[in-house]
PAZA-938104 format. One record per residue (C-alpha): residue number from 1; chain; x, y, z. Coordinates in steps of 0.25 Angstrom, whole numbers, always signed. Layout:
N
<node NUM, "A", <X, Y, Z>>
...
This chain:
70
<node 1, "A", <+157, +619, +142>>
<node 2, "A", <+170, +625, +147>>
<node 3, "A", <+183, +633, +144>>
<node 4, "A", <+187, +631, +130>>
<node 5, "A", <+201, +633, +131>>
<node 6, "A", <+210, +622, +125>>
<node 7, "A", <+217, +620, +138>>
<node 8, "A", <+204, +618, +147>>
<node 9, "A", <+197, +609, +136>>
<node 10, "A", <+209, +600, +136>>
<node 11, "A", <+210, +600, +151>>
<node 12, "A", <+194, +597, +150>>
<node 13, "A", <+197, +584, +142>>
<node 14, "A", <+209, +579, +151>>
<node 15, "A", <+200, +581, +163>>
<node 16, "A", <+189, +572, +158>>
<node 17, "A", <+199, +562, +151>>
<node 18, "A", <+200, +552, +162>>
<node 19, "A", <+186, +553, +164>>
<node 20, "A", <+181, +548, +150>>
<node 21, "A", <+175, +535, +146>>
<node 22, "A", <+179, +528, +133>>
<node 23, "A", <+166, +531, +127>>
<node 24, "A", <+166, +548, +132>>
<node 25, "A", <+164, +558, +121>>
<node 26, "A", <+170, +571, +123>>
<node 27, "A", <+165, +583, +116>>
<node 28, "A", <+173, +596, +116>>
<node 29, "A", <+166, +609, +110>>
<node 30, "A", <+180, +616, +109>>
<node 31, "A", <+186, +607, +97>>
<node 32, "A", <+185, +618, +88>>
<node 33, "A", <+194, +625, +95>>
<node 34, "A", <+204, +615, +102>>
<node 35, "A", <+209, +601, +99>>
<node 36, "A", <+208, +597, +114>>
<node 37, "A", <+197, +589, +112>>
<node 38, "A", <+205, +581, +100>>
<node 39, "A", <+219, +582, +106>>
<node 40, "A", <+210, +574, +119>>
<node 41, "A", <+203, +564, +112>>
<node 42, "A", <+217, +561, +104>>
<node 43, "A", <+224, +559, +118>>
<node 44, "A", <+215, +550, +124>>
<node 45, "A", <+211, +542, +113>>
<node 46, "A", <+197, +549, +108>>
<node 47, "A", <+193, +552, +93>>
<node 48, "A", <+191, +566, +90>>
<node 49, "A", <+179, +572, +82>>
<node 50, "A", <+177, +587, +79>>
<node 51, "A", <+164, +593, +74>>
<node 52, "A", <+164, +606, +68>>
<node 53, "A", <+151, +615, +70>>
<node 54, "A", <+148, +623, +57>>
<node 55, "A", <+137, +631, +58>>
<node 56, "A", <+131, +636, +44>>
<node 57, "A", <+128, +651, +43>>
<node 58, "A", <+130, +655, +57>>
<node 59, "A", <+141, +665, +63>>
<node 60, "A", <+146, +654, +73>>
<node 61, "A", <+157, +647, +66>>
<node 62, "A", <+156, +634, +73>>
<node 63, "A", <+164, +626, +83>>
<node 64, "A", <+167, +611, +84>>
<node 65, "A", <+164, +599, +93>>
<node 66, "A", <+175, +587, +96>>
<node 67, "A", <+173, +574, +102>>
<node 68, "A", <+182, +566, +107>>
<node 69, "A", <+178, +551, +109>>
<node 70, "A", <+183, +537, +109>>
C-alpha cells in the first residue's frame, strides 16, 4: 500500500508493466478514486473489473477494488 495519488498510482503500473506475465492479475484498492488502473488495463490489452464496496448500516461509505487481467 503506497501513495494514493493518481500520478503515483500510474507510475506504479508503468514500473511493473514489463515484468508482468500474461496471466498476471493487477489489483488496485484505489479504483473508486482514480481511473489509472482502468486506463492501464486498456493500454495493455487487459480487461478491467470494478467491485464497489457497499457497507450496510455503517458510517464508512465504502470504497472499490479494481482488477486488470487478460
